[in-house]
C-alpha positions in Angstrom: 10.4 -15.9 9.0 6.6 -15.9 9.7 4.3 -13.6 7.9 0.8 -12.6 8.9 -1.7 -13.0 6.1 -4.3 -10.2 5.7 -7.4 -11.2 3.9 -9.0 -8.5 1.7 -12.6 -7.9 0.7 -14.0 -5.7 -2.0 -14.9 -2.2 -1.1 -17.1 0.4 -2.8 -15.7 3.7 -3.8 -17.1 5.5 -0.8 -15.4 3.2 1.7 -11.9 4.5 2.3 -9.8 1.8 4.0 -7.7 2.3 7.1 -4.7 0.2 6.0 -1.4 -0.2 7.7 1.2 0.1 5.0 3.5 -2.2 6.9 1.0 -5.1 6.8 2.2 -7.6 4.2 -0.4 -9.0 1.8 0.4 -12.4 0.2 -1.8 -14.3 -2.2 -1.6 -18.0 -3.1 -2.0 -17.2 -6.8 1.0 -14.9 -6.8 3.7 -16.9 -5.0 6.9 -15.0 -4.2 5.2 -11.6 -4.3 4.5 -9.4 -1.2 2.1 -6.6 -1.5 1.5 -3.6 0.7 -1.6 -1.4 0.6 -1.9 2.2 1.6 -5.1 4.0 2.1 -4.1 6.7 -0.3 -3.4 10.4 0.0 -6.3 12.9 0.3 -5.6 16.4 -1.0 -3.7 18.4 1.5 -3.0 15.5 3.9 0.6 15.9 4.9 0.7 13.1 7.4 -0.3 10.6 4.7 2.5 11.8 2.4 5.0 11.5 5.3 3.9 7.9 6.1 4.3 6.9 2.4 7.7 8.7 2.1 9.0 7.0 5.2 7.9 3.6 4.0 9.6 4.1 0.6 12.8 5.3 2.3 12.8 2.4 4.7 12.0 -0.4 2.1 14.3 1.1 -0.5 17.3 0.8 1.9 16.7 -2.6 3.3 19.9 -4.6 3.5 18.4 -7.8 2.1 17.4 -7.6 -1.6 14.2 -9.7 -1.0 13.0 -7.2 1.6 13.5 -4.1 -0.6 10.8 -2.2 -2.4 10.9 -3.3 -6.1 7.9 -1.6 -7.6 5.2 1.0 -6.9 1.7 0.8 -8.4 0.2 4.3 -8.3 -3.5 4.8 -9.2 -4.9 8.3 -9.7 -8.7 8.4 -9.3 -10.5 11.4 -10.7 -14.1 11.9 -10.0 -16.3 14.4 -11.8 -18.6 16.0 -9.2 -20.5 18.0 -11.8 -23.1 15.2 -12.3 
């Protein structure tokens, strides 16, 4: 099996990435791990929720154990706009 490697660069908070959740991210310092990045869910964005739910459904039911979803890292970012 051949994997395409996606190289990442740092982004500032105002730059919202347009990631494809199906792209696999692999890092030489984390052998054996495969990461997937999602652009996140903006408030009220139903399409983004649907994409994430479908990915979780699909990866959770993969026949091969190594291809299944094993963990989800969820980050909640709260910004105070009062300042």
